[in-house]
N, CA, C and O atoms as a DFTB+ gen file, in Angstrom:
632 C
 N C O
     1  1     -29.673     -81.800      -1.994
     2  2     -30.158     -83.155      -1.870
     3  2     -29.418     -83.850      -0.728
     4  3     -28.208     -83.693      -0.558
     5  1     -30.164     -84.605       0.034
     6  2     -29.597     -85.380       1.129
     7  2     -29.438     -86.827       0.664
     8  3     -30.349     -87.408       0.074
     9  1     -28.281     -87.389       0.936
    10  2     -28.039     -88.800       0.666
    11  2     -27.280     -89.368       1.866
    12  3     -26.963     -88.640       2.807
    13  1     -26.994     -90.655       1.830
    14  2     -26.165     -91.204       2.884
    15  2     -25.247     -92.280       2.337
    16  3     -25.533     -92.918       1.324
    17  1     -24.144     -92.461       3.032
    18  2     -23.171     -93.497       2.727
    19  2     -22.991     -94.327       3.987
    20  3     -22.721     -93.796       5.065
    21  1     -23.145     -95.638       3.837
    22  2     -23.054     -96.514       4.996
    23  2     -22.605     -97.908       4.555
    24  3     -22.851     -98.330       3.425
    25  1     -21.957     -98.591       5.452
    26  2     -21.641    -100.009       5.277
    27  2     -22.215    -100.727       6.482
    28  3     -22.046    -100.281       7.617
    29  1     -22.902    -101.850       6.236
    30  2     -23.409    -102.610       7.374
    31  2     -23.357    -104.114       7.098
    32  3     -23.356    -104.565       5.952
    33  1     -23.313    -104.865       8.194
    34  2     -23.237    -106.319       8.101
    35  2     -24.653    -106.897       7.947
    36  3     -25.619    -106.135       7.925
    37  1     -24.796    -108.229       7.840
    38  2     -26.129    -108.817       7.633
    39  2     -27.157    -108.481       8.716
    40  3     -28.359    -108.597       8.476
    41  1     -26.704    -108.070       9.898
    42  2     -27.622    -107.690      10.978
    43  2     -27.806    -106.181      11.072
    44  3     -28.324    -105.672      12.066
    45  1     -27.378    -105.469      10.032
    46  2     -27.427    -104.004       9.956
    47  2     -26.495    -103.349      10.972
    48  3     -26.699    -102.197      11.356
    49  1     -25.479    -104.079      11.403
    50  2     -24.483    -103.531      12.320
    51  2     -23.533    -102.603      11.591
    52  3     -23.067    -102.902      10.492
    53  1     -23.250    -101.457      12.227
    54  2     -22.357    -100.472      11.595
    55  2     -21.136    -100.128      12.435
    56  3     -20.186     -99.534      11.925
    57  1     -21.146    -100.490      13.718
    58  2     -20.018    -100.085      14.543
    59  2     -19.882    -100.901      15.810
    60  3     -20.807    -101.578      16.260
    61  1     -18.693    -100.805      16.361
    62  2     -18.414    -101.445      17.647
    63  2     -17.484    -100.528      18.424
    64  3     -16.375    -100.234      17.976
    65  1     -17.936    -100.077      19.589
    66  2     -17.165     -99.171      20.438
    67  2     -16.689     -97.936      19.655
    68  3     -15.527     -97.537      19.736
    69  1     -17.611     -97.353      18.907
    70  2     -17.402     -96.104      18.159
    71  2     -16.445     -96.204      16.977
    72  3     -15.957     -95.180      16.501
    73  1     -16.168     -97.403      16.496
    74  2     -15.380     -97.563      15.269
    75  2     -16.006     -98.645      14.396
    76  3     -16.779     -99.476      14.872
    77  1     -15.657     -98.621      13.101
    78  2     -16.135     -99.674      12.208
    79  2     -15.425    -100.974      12.552
    80  3     -14.211    -100.979      12.755
    81  1     -16.162    -102.076      12.621
    82  2     -15.549    -103.337      13.031
    83  2     -14.781    -104.056      11.921
    84  3     -14.156    -105.083      12.185
    85  1     -14.811    -103.557      10.714
    86  2     -14.100    -104.187       9.600
    87  2     -13.159    -103.183       8.965
    88  3     -13.319    -101.970       9.108
    89  1     -12.169    -103.719       8.256
    90  2     -11.213    -102.899       7.508
    91  2     -11.059    -103.539       6.143
    92  3     -10.199    -104.393       5.926
    93  1     -11.923    -103.101       5.222
    94  2     -11.945    -103.674       3.883
    95  2     -11.460    -102.608       2.903
    96  3     -12.145    -101.614       2.660
    97  1     -10.290    -102.824       2.355
    98  2      -9.635    -101.828       1.511
    99  2     -10.527    -101.379       0.347
   100  3     -10.640    -100.182       0.082
   101  1     -11.152    -102.317      -0.339
   102  2     -12.005    -101.966      -1.489
   103  2     -13.197    -101.113      -1.061
   104  3     -13.633    -100.227      -1.795
   105  1     -13.717    -101.390       0.134
   106  2     -14.870    -100.629       0.614
   107  2     -14.466     -99.194       0.942
   108  3     -15.220     -98.258       0.674
   109  1     -13.281     -99.020       1.518
   110  2     -12.774     -97.667       1.774
   111  2     -12.566     -96.907       0.472
   112  3     -12.818     -95.703       0.407
   113  1     -12.104     -97.605      -0.568
   114  2     -11.904     -96.959      -1.875
   115  2     -13.226     -96.465      -2.456
   116  3     -13.286     -95.385      -3.042
   117  1     -14.276     -97.255      -2.291
   118  2     -15.592     -96.840      -2.786
   119  2     -16.094     -95.630      -2.003
   120  3     -16.620     -94.685      -2.591
   121  1     -15.935     -95.654      -0.681
   122  2     -16.328     -94.493       0.130
   123  2     -15.588     -93.247      -0.358
   124  3     -16.187     -92.187      -0.534
   125  1     -14.310     -93.386      -0.569
   126  2     -13.494     -92.255      -1.041
   127  2     -13.999     -91.761      -2.392
   128  3     -14.181     -90.560      -2.592
   129  1     -14.223     -92.689      -3.316
   130  2     -14.717     -92.343      -4.649
   131  2     -16.044     -91.584      -4.578
   132  3     -16.249     -90.613      -5.306
   133  1     -16.941     -92.032      -3.697
   134  2     -18.275     -91.440      -3.619
   135  2     -18.329     -90.130      -2.856
   136  3     -19.290     -89.375      -2.999
   137  1     -17.310     -89.841      -2.041
   138  2     -17.359     -88.632      -1.206
   139  2     -16.308     -87.580      -1.553
   140  3     -16.388     -86.452      -1.067
   141  1     -15.344     -87.919      -2.368
   142  2     -14.255     -86.993      -2.680
   143  2     -14.799     -85.693      -3.291
   144  3     -15.594     -85.711      -4.231
   145  1     -14.352     -84.582      -2.735
   146  2     -14.722     -83.234      -3.177
   147  2     -16.225     -82.965      -3.023
   148  3     -16.788     -82.126      -3.727
   149  1     -16.855     -83.676      -2.109
   150  2     -18.286     -83.473      -1.865
   151  2     -18.512     -83.015      -0.431
   152  3     -17.591     -82.997       0.384
   153  1     -19.754     -82.646      -0.142
   154  2     -20.165     -82.247       1.206
   155  2     -20.563     -83.488       1.986
   156  3     -21.435     -84.243       1.557
   157  1     -19.927     -83.698       3.132
   158  2     -20.314     -84.816       3.972
   159  2     -20.699     -84.291       5.358
   160  3     -20.181     -83.280       5.832
   161  1     -21.617     -85.010       5.978
   162  2     -22.161     -84.605       7.271
   163  2     -22.045     -85.799       8.212
   164  3     -22.431     -86.914       7.863
   165  1     -21.510     -85.556       9.408
   166  2     -21.389     -86.635      10.388
   167  2     -21.491     -86.078      11.787
   168  3     -21.266     -84.893      12.032
   169  1     -21.835     -86.967      12.696
   170  2     -21.913     -86.591      14.091
   171  2     -20.536     -86.381      14.686
   172  3     -19.529     -86.840      14.146
   173  1     -20.510     -85.684      15.801
   174  2     -19.248     -85.360      16.478
   175  2     -18.491     -86.623      16.894
   176  3     -17.275     -86.689      16.718
   177  1     -19.174     -87.612      17.434
   178  2     -18.492     -88.835      17.862
   179  2     -17.836     -89.520      16.673
   180  3     -16.689     -89.959      16.764
   181  1     -18.553     -89.615      15.564
   182  2     -17.992     -90.226      14.355
   183  2     -16.769     -89.441      13.898
   184  3     -15.724     -90.023      13.607
   185  1     -16.900     -88.124      13.837
   186  2     -15.785     -87.288      13.384
   187  2     -14.584     -87.423      14.318
   188  3     -13.455     -87.609      13.863
   189  1     -14.828     -87.331      15.603
   190  2     -13.727     -87.381      16.570
   191  2     -13.021     -88.742      16.594
   192  3     -11.866     -88.832      17.012
   193  1     -13.711     -89.806      16.146
   194  2     -13.119     -91.141      16.157
   195  2     -12.536     -91.563      14.811
   196  3     -12.119     -92.710      14.654
   197  1     -12.503     -90.656      13.844
   198  2     -11.852     -90.990      12.579
   199  2     -10.366     -91.226      12.824
   200  3      -9.740     -90.482      13.579
   201  1      -9.793     -92.257      12.194
   202  2      -8.360     -92.502      12.388
   203  2      -7.505     -91.406      11.751
   204  3      -6.383     -91.157      12.193
   205  1      -8.024     -90.766      10.735
   206  2      -7.366     -89.630      10.093
   207  2      -8.455     -88.737       9.555
   208  3      -9.522     -89.224       9.179
   209  1      -8.218     -87.464       9.511
   210  2      -9.251     -86.561       9.030
   211  2      -9.390     -86.709       7.512
   212  3      -8.390     -86.873       6.813
   213  1     -10.583     -86.654       7.016
   214  2     -10.866     -86.888       5.614
   215  2     -10.470     -85.673       4.781
   216  3     -11.030     -84.588       4.942
   217  1      -9.516     -85.862       3.908
   218  2      -9.030     -84.769       3.062
   219  2      -9.930     -84.609       1.845
   220  3     -10.596     -85.550       1.412
   221  1      -9.931     -83.399       1.307
   222  2     -10.634     -83.093       0.061
   223  2     -12.128     -83.353       0.121
   224  3     -12.740     -83.767      -0.863
   225  1     -12.704     -83.108       1.284
   226  2     -14.148     -83.151       1.459
   227  2     -14.546     -81.934       2.280
   228  3     -13.750     -81.409       3.059
   229  1     -15.773     -81.496       2.100
   230  2     -16.296     -80.347       2.839
   231  2     -17.161     -80.922       3.954
   232  3     -18.255     -81.427       3.702
   233  1     -16.674     -80.844       5.171
   234  2     -17.277     -81.572       6.288
   235  2     -18.106     -80.654       7.184
   236  3     -17.670     -79.571       7.575
   237  1     -19.312     -81.122       7.495
   238  2     -20.142     -80.496       8.517
   239  2     -20.274     -81.501       9.655
   240  3     -20.665     -82.647       9.435
   241  1     -19.953     -81.074      10.857
   242  2     -20.054     -81.926      12.045
   243  2     -21.291     -81.494      12.829
   244  3     -21.502     -80.308      13.082
   245  1     -22.100     -82.476      13.207
   246  2     -23.284     -82.226      14.017
   247  2     -22.908     -82.468      15.473
   248  3     -22.454     -83.554      15.835
   249  1     -23.102     -81.439      16.308
   250  2     -22.756     -81.562      17.725
   251  2     -23.847     -80.919      18.577
   252  3     -24.390     -79.869      18.236
   253  1     -24.150     -81.574      19.686
   254  2     -25.104     -80.963      20.624
   255  2     -24.406     -79.941      21.507
   256  3     -25.060     -79.167      22.206
   257  1     -23.073     -79.938      21.475
   258  2     -22.284     -79.013      22.275
   259  2     -22.122     -77.690      21.519
   260  3     -21.422     -77.651      20.507
   261  1     -22.750     -76.610      21.987
   262  2     -22.655     -75.331      21.271
   263  2     -21.236     -74.756      21.253
   264  3     -20.946     -73.848      20.474
   265  1     -20.358     -75.276      22.099
   266  2     -18.972     -74.798      22.158
   267  2     -18.033     -75.616      21.268
   268  3     -16.860     -75.270      21.128
   269  1     -18.533     -76.691      20.669
   270  2     -17.667     -77.579      19.891
   271  2     -17.113     -76.864      18.667
   272  3     -17.838     -76.190      17.935
   273  1     -15.814     -77.028      18.467
   274  2     -15.139     -76.473      17.302
   275  2     -14.120     -77.497      16.834
   276  3     -13.515     -78.201      17.643
   277  1     -13.934     -77.574      15.523
   278  2     -12.902     -78.434      14.945
   279  2     -12.330     -77.688      13.742
   280  3     -13.062     -77.066      12.972
   281  1     -11.037     -77.762      13.602
   282  2     -10.358     -77.027      12.544
   283  2     -10.764     -77.551      11.165
   284  3     -10.744     -78.755      10.911
   285  1     -11.128     -76.633      10.292
   286  2     -11.417     -76.968       8.907
   287  2     -12.776     -77.564       8.627
   288  3     -13.022     -78.043       7.520
   289  1     -13.673     -77.545       9.616
   290  2     -15.013     -78.084       9.398
   291  2     -16.057     -77.073       9.859
   292  3     -15.788     -76.215      10.700
   293  1     -17.252     -77.195       9.289
   294  2     -18.385     -76.428       9.788
   295  2     -19.027     -77.238      10.901
   296  3     -18.901     -78.462      10.935
   297  1     -19.706     -76.570      11.797
   298  2     -20.405     -77.247      12.888
   299  2     -21.844     -76.755      12.904
   300  3     -22.104     -75.557      12.791
   301  1     -22.773     -77.691      13.046
   302  2     -24.168     -77.328      13.240
   303  2     -24.659     -77.998      14.512
   304  3     -24.257     -79.116      14.836
   305  1     -25.524     -77.307      15.222
   306  2     -26.104     -77.853      16.449
   307  2     -27.542     -78.313      16.234
   308  3     -28.180     -78.807      17.164
   309  1     -28.059     -78.153      15.007
   310  2     -29.443     -78.504      14.724
   311  2     -29.506     -79.278      13.409
   312  3     -29.644     -78.682      12.341
   313  1     -29.406     -80.594      13.486
   314  2     -29.393     -81.425      12.286
   315  2     -30.679     -81.282      11.482
   316  3     -30.626     -81.149      10.259
   317  1     -31.819     -81.307      12.134
   318  2     -33.102     -81.241      11.411
   319  2     -33.214     -79.936      10.630
   320  3     -33.643     -79.944       9.476
   321  1     -32.840     -78.831      11.235
   322  2     -32.858     -77.550      10.511
   323  2     -31.907     -77.604       9.311
   324  3     -32.243     -77.110       8.234
   325  1     -30.734     -78.193       9.487
   326  2     -29.763     -78.345       8.403
   327  2     -30.369     -79.176       7.268
   328  3     -30.268     -78.801       6.100
   329  1     -30.993     -80.298       7.611
   330  2     -31.591     -81.170       6.604
   331  2     -32.707     -80.467       5.844
   332  3     -32.783     -80.560       4.619
   333  1     -33.563     -79.772       6.561
   334  2     -34.661     -79.050       5.907
   335  2     -34.135     -77.951       4.996
   336  3     -34.692     -77.703       3.927
   337  1     -33.061     -77.295       5.420
   338  2     -32.471     -76.224       4.614
   339  2     -31.882     -76.750       3.307
   340  3     -31.899     -76.050       2.295
   341  1     -31.363     -77.971       3.322
   342  2     -30.635     -78.484       2.156
   343  2     -31.323     -79.624       1.411
   344  3     -30.772     -80.120       0.427
   345  1     -32.505     -80.057       1.844
   346  2     -33.111     -81.244       1.232
   347  2     -33.461     -81.065      -0.239
   348  3     -33.506     -82.053      -0.971
   349  1     -33.706     -79.859      -0.692
   350  2     -34.041     -79.628      -2.103
   351  2     -32.924     -78.961      -2.892
   352  3     -33.125     -78.556      -4.037
   353  1     -31.752     -78.846      -2.288
   354  2     -30.601     -78.284      -2.994
   355  2     -30.171     -79.213      -4.123
   356  3     -30.355     -80.428      -4.039
   357  1     -29.598     -78.639      -5.176
   358  2     -28.968     -79.461      -6.208
   359  2     -27.673     -80.059      -5.676
   360  3     -27.275     -81.150      -6.084
   361  1     -27.020     -79.349      -4.770
   362  2     -25.786     -79.835      -4.153
   363  2     -26.109     -81.013      -3.246
   364  3     -27.085     -80.983      -2.497
   365  1     -25.281     -82.048      -3.320
   366  2     -25.495     -83.242      -2.510
   367  2     -24.782     -83.117      -1.163
   368  3     -23.631     -82.686      -1.095
   369  1     -25.481     -83.499      -0.097
   370  2     -24.933     -83.578       1.247
   371  2     -25.043     -85.038       1.676
   372  3     -26.146     -85.569       1.808
   373  1     -23.897     -85.686       1.895
   374  2     -23.868     -87.114       2.173
   375  2     -23.717     -87.349       3.676
   376  3     -22.718     -86.957       4.279
   377  1     -24.709     -87.986       4.264
   378  2     -24.684     -88.323       5.683
   379  2     -23.762     -89.531       5.862
   380  3     -23.905     -90.535       5.164
   381  1     -22.820     -89.429       6.799
   382  2     -21.806     -90.477       6.988
   383  2     -21.760     -91.012       8.417
   384  3     -20.734     -91.553       8.830
   385  1     -22.832     -90.877       9.173
   386  2     -22.875     -91.479      10.503
   387  2     -22.794     -90.483      11.627
   388  3     -22.581     -89.291      11.404
   389  1     -22.954     -90.949      12.776
   390  2     -23.232     -92.277      13.267
   391  2     -24.710     -92.594      13.286
   392  3     -25.517     -91.973      12.594
   393  1     -25.040     -93.583      14.102
   394  2     -26.379     -94.165      14.108
   395  2     -27.481     -93.134      14.350
   396  3     -28.493     -93.146      13.649
   397  1     -27.308     -92.258      15.310
   398  2     -28.331     -91.250      15.609
   399  2     -28.522     -90.292      14.428
   400  3     -29.647     -89.904      14.112
   401  1     -27.434     -89.922      13.792
   402  2     -27.501     -89.022      12.633
   403  2     -28.212     -89.720      11.476
   404  3     -29.049     -89.116      10.805
   405  1     -27.878     -90.993      11.241
   406  2     -28.569     -91.761      10.192
   407  2     -30.064     -91.828      10.459
   408  3     -30.871     -91.616       9.554
   409  1     -30.435     -92.124      11.707
   410  2     -31.866     -92.243      12.042
   411  2     -32.623     -90.950      11.752
   412  3     -33.714     -90.976      11.184
   413  1     -32.039     -89.823      12.146
   414  2     -32.709     -88.544      11.946
   415  2     -32.757     -88.145      10.472
   416  3     -33.735     -87.551      10.018
   417  1     -31.700     -88.472       9.727
   418  2     -31.604     -88.033       8.333
   419  2     -32.306     -88.961       7.347
   420  3     -32.627     -88.548       6.232
   421  1     -32.544     -90.188       7.739
   422  2     -33.096     -91.195       6.824
   423  2     -34.343     -90.711       6.067
   424  3     -34.403     -90.895       4.851
   425  1     -35.329     -90.107       6.720
   426  2     -36.527     -89.678       5.983
   427  2     -36.249     -88.611       4.917
   428  3     -37.047     -88.444       3.994
   429  1     -35.139     -87.894       5.032
   430  2     -34.814     -86.821       4.102
   431  2     -33.985     -87.296       2.907
   432  3     -33.868     -86.584       1.910
   433  1     -33.418     -88.483       3.006
   434  2     -32.481     -88.965       1.986
   435  2     -33.197     -89.384       0.709
   436  3     -34.216     -90.075       0.738
   437  1     -32.630     -88.943      -0.414
   438  2     -33.165     -89.310      -1.726
   439  2     -32.245     -90.273      -2.461
   440  3     -32.635     -90.856      -3.472
   441  1     -31.027     -90.444      -1.958
   442  2     -30.034     -91.292      -2.589
   443  2     -29.232     -91.988      -1.493
   444  3     -29.095     -91.468      -0.386
   445  1     -28.701     -93.176      -1.815
   446  2     -27.920     -93.919      -0.834
   447  2     -26.774     -94.656      -1.510
   448  3     -26.900     -95.152      -2.629
   449  1     -25.662     -94.712      -0.803
   450  2     -24.494     -95.489      -1.212
   451  2     -24.285     -96.513      -0.092
   452  3     -23.862     -96.150       1.006
   453  1     -24.578     -97.786      -0.360
   454  2     -24.536     -98.784       0.699
   455  2     -23.622     -99.943       0.323
   456  3     -23.715    -100.509      -0.766
   457  1     -22.734    -100.282       1.259
   458  2     -21.935    -101.494       1.140
   459  2     -22.539    -102.524       2.085
   460  3     -22.544    -102.345       3.303
   461  1     -23.045    -103.601       1.503
   462  2     -23.639    -104.692       2.263
   463  2     -22.521    -105.696       2.557
   464  3     -22.161    -106.503       1.701
   465  1     -21.983    -105.636       3.765
   466  2     -20.895    -106.503       4.176
   467  2     -21.437    -107.927       4.323
   468  3     -22.480    -108.128       4.944
   469  1     -20.743    -108.908       3.760
   470  2     -21.260    -110.276       3.732
   471  2     -21.098    -111.014       5.061
   472  3     -21.949    -111.829       5.416
   473  1     -20.033    -110.745       5.791
   474  2     -19.732    -111.446       7.039
   475  2     -20.365    -110.723       8.229
   476  3     -20.461    -109.496       8.232
   477  1     -20.794    -111.479       9.232
   478  2     -21.291    -110.883      10.473
   479  2     -20.113    -110.504      11.364
   480  3     -19.110    -111.214      11.428
   481  1     -20.254    -109.376      12.045
   482  2     -19.218    -108.883      12.956
   483  2     -19.818    -108.630      14.334
   484  3     -21.035    -108.529      14.486
   485  1     -18.954    -108.531      15.326
   486  2     -19.401    -108.116      16.651
   487  2     -19.670    -106.619      16.575
   488  3     -18.772    -105.839      16.258
   489  1     -20.894    -106.221      16.862
   490  2     -21.297    -104.823      16.756
   491  2     -22.130    -104.418      17.967
   492  3     -22.700    -105.265      18.655
   493  1     -22.191    -103.124      18.214
   494  2     -23.060    -102.596      19.268
   495  2     -23.875    -101.404      18.771
   496  3     -24.607    -100.774      19.535
   497  1     -23.737    -101.105      17.480
   498  2     -24.436     -99.965      16.879
   499  2     -25.022    -100.423      15.544
   500  3     -24.380    -101.150      14.786
   501  1     -26.262     -99.983      15.269
   502  2     -26.983    -100.502      14.111
   503  2     -27.571     -99.390      13.239
   504  3     -27.853     -98.287      13.706
   505  1     -27.742     -99.716      11.974
   506  2     -28.449     -98.859      11.014
   507  2     -29.855     -99.438      10.869
   508  3     -30.246     -99.915       9.804
   509  1     -30.593     -99.382      11.965
   510  2     -31.854    -100.093      12.083
   511  2     -33.027     -99.470      11.332
   512  3     -34.085    -100.093      11.244
   513  1     -32.879     -98.274      10.791
   514  2     -33.985     -97.644      10.075
   515  2     -34.047     -98.046       8.607
   516  3     -35.049     -97.791       7.938
   517  1     -32.987     -98.672       8.099
   518  2     -32.936     -99.010       6.682
   519  2     -34.002    -100.045       6.324
   520  3     -34.156    -101.062       7.001
   521  1     -34.734     -99.764       5.245
   522  2     -35.736    -100.685       4.714
   523  2     -35.527    -100.751       3.207
   524  3     -35.701     -99.755       2.506
   525  1     -35.153    -101.926       2.713
   526  2     -34.871    -102.059       1.275
   527  2     -36.077    -101.726       0.406
   528  3     -35.912    -101.387      -0.765
   529  1     -37.286    -101.816       0.954
   530  2     -38.491    -101.494       0.191
   531  2     -38.627    -100.007      -0.131
   532  3     -39.459     -99.625      -0.953
   533  1     -37.812     -99.166       0.514
   534  2     -37.843     -97.722       0.264
   535  2     -37.031     -97.321      -0.965
   536  3     -37.072     -96.164      -1.381
   537  1     -36.286     -98.278      -1.555
   538  2     -35.244     -97.919      -2.519
   539  2     -35.291     -98.724      -3.809
   540  3     -35.725     -99.876      -3.832
   541  1     -34.829     -98.082      -4.891
   542  2     -34.580     -98.734      -6.171
   543  2     -33.074     -98.819      -6.372
   544  3     -32.352     -97.869      -6.070
   545  1     -32.598     -99.948      -6.880
   546  2     -31.177    -100.116      -7.160
   547  2     -30.851     -99.440      -8.494
   548  3     -31.469     -99.727      -9.520
   549  1     -29.864     -98.533      -8.457
   550  2     -29.413     -97.817      -9.651
   551  2     -28.164     -98.479     -10.224
   552  3     -28.008     -98.572     -11.442
   553  1     -27.283     -98.934      -9.353
   554  2     -26.041     -99.582      -9.768
   555  2     -25.613    -100.565      -8.690
   556  3     -25.923    -100.393      -7.511
   557  1     -24.890    -101.607      -9.118
   558  2     -24.414    -102.600      -8.162
   559  2     -23.042    -103.105      -8.593
   560  3     -22.779    -103.310      -9.778
   561  1     -22.167    -103.302      -7.595
   562  2     -20.840    -103.850      -7.829
   563  2     -20.614    -104.967      -6.806
   564  3     -20.861    -104.783      -5.614
   565  1     -20.151    -106.103      -7.271
   566  2     -19.919    -107.264      -6.400
   567  2     -18.435    -107.383      -6.077
   568  3     -17.584    -107.303      -6.963
   569  1     -18.137    -107.575      -4.790
   570  2     -16.775    -107.776      -4.297
   571  2     -16.758    -109.030      -3.437
   572  3     -17.815    -109.537      -3.062
   573  1     -15.577    -109.533      -3.123
   574  2     -15.472    -110.750      -2.312
   575  2     -16.146    -110.596      -0.953
   576  3     -16.844    -111.502      -0.497
   577  1     -15.936    -109.433      -0.298
   578  2     -16.407    -109.262       1.072
   579  2     -17.682    -108.434       1.222
   580  3     -18.229    -108.334       2.320
   581  1     -18.155    -107.845       0.131
   582  2     -19.351    -107.007       0.213
   583  2     -19.955    -106.793      -1.175
   584  3     -19.341    -107.068      -2.206
   585  1     -21.179    -106.291      -1.146
   586  2     -21.861    -105.859      -2.368
   587  2     -22.138    -104.373      -2.191
   588  3     -22.724    -103.960      -1.190
   589  1     -21.715    -103.569      -3.166
   590  2     -21.988    -102.137      -3.116
   591  2     -23.179    -101.843      -4.016
   592  3     -23.261    -102.327      -5.145
   593  1     -24.104    -101.038      -3.490
   594  2     -25.257    -100.600      -4.284
   595  2     -25.437     -99.095      -4.158
   596  3     -25.317     -98.516      -3.078
   597  1     -25.726     -98.489      -5.287
   598  2     -26.183     -97.097      -5.300
   599  2     -27.687     -97.165      -5.465
   600  3     -28.192     -97.842      -6.360
   601  1     -28.407     -96.457      -4.592
   602  2     -29.853     -96.529      -4.549
   603  2     -30.493     -95.164      -4.685
   604  3     -29.893     -94.148      -4.334
   605  1     -31.719     -95.142      -5.198
   606  2     -32.549     -93.936      -5.226
   607  2     -33.843     -94.224      -4.514
   608  3     -34.404     -95.313      -4.632
   609  1     -34.318     -93.238      -3.771
   610  2     -35.566     -93.367      -3.011
   611  2     -36.731     -93.570      -3.988
   612  3     -36.843     -92.861      -4.987
   613  1     -37.590     -94.541      -3.687
   614  2     -38.794     -94.749      -4.485
   615  2     -39.726     -93.561      -4.302
   616  3     -39.797     -92.971      -3.224
   617  1     -40.422     -93.227      -5.344
   618  2     -41.396     -92.152      -5.261
   619  2     -42.644     -92.668      -4.570
   620  3     -43.137     -93.751      -4.885
   621  1     -43.143     -91.903      -3.643
   622  2     -44.358     -92.286      -2.916
   623  2     -45.563     -91.838      -3.720
   624  3     -45.662     -90.673      -4.105
   625  1     -46.482     -92.763      -3.973
   626  2     -47.710     -92.432      -4.703
   627  2     -48.588     -91.543      -3.836
   628  3     -48.746     -91.786      -2.640
   629  1     -49.145     -90.533      -4.438
   630  2     -49.990     -89.610      -3.680
   631  2     -51.435     -89.956      -3.789
   632  3     -52.279     -89.274      -3.206
């Protein structure tokens, strides 16, 4: 199963100069809780710009560079093939950015972990494909600086 984890501001902003523009301790704790000991997938730029490598997660890095290697992670050069291969797995693969990876993976996602940041930030990167009409709220937690929601994809009537 494909899912995604993202935090965005009221304008769907997710980043500024290849990093998250906010540092909210509670939001990081939720990300950790939702991804610990799970499979996560992220683009090379996102991975390379992490302030510290994520421990206790099974990481797949998406890179267009066939020579790209990183210690302790798998690398794929074909995100769409990866998504198609794993979209019906019982095992969850959580997409964790960046913007291009989110855009490509969005149609495949059946579950979402979203932190809706309340304050607007200076951003240059957006999660512009998100549409709340695609999702049902499964759980919600309210915090001072954000609202966290766990979502499931609505079933499309045939």
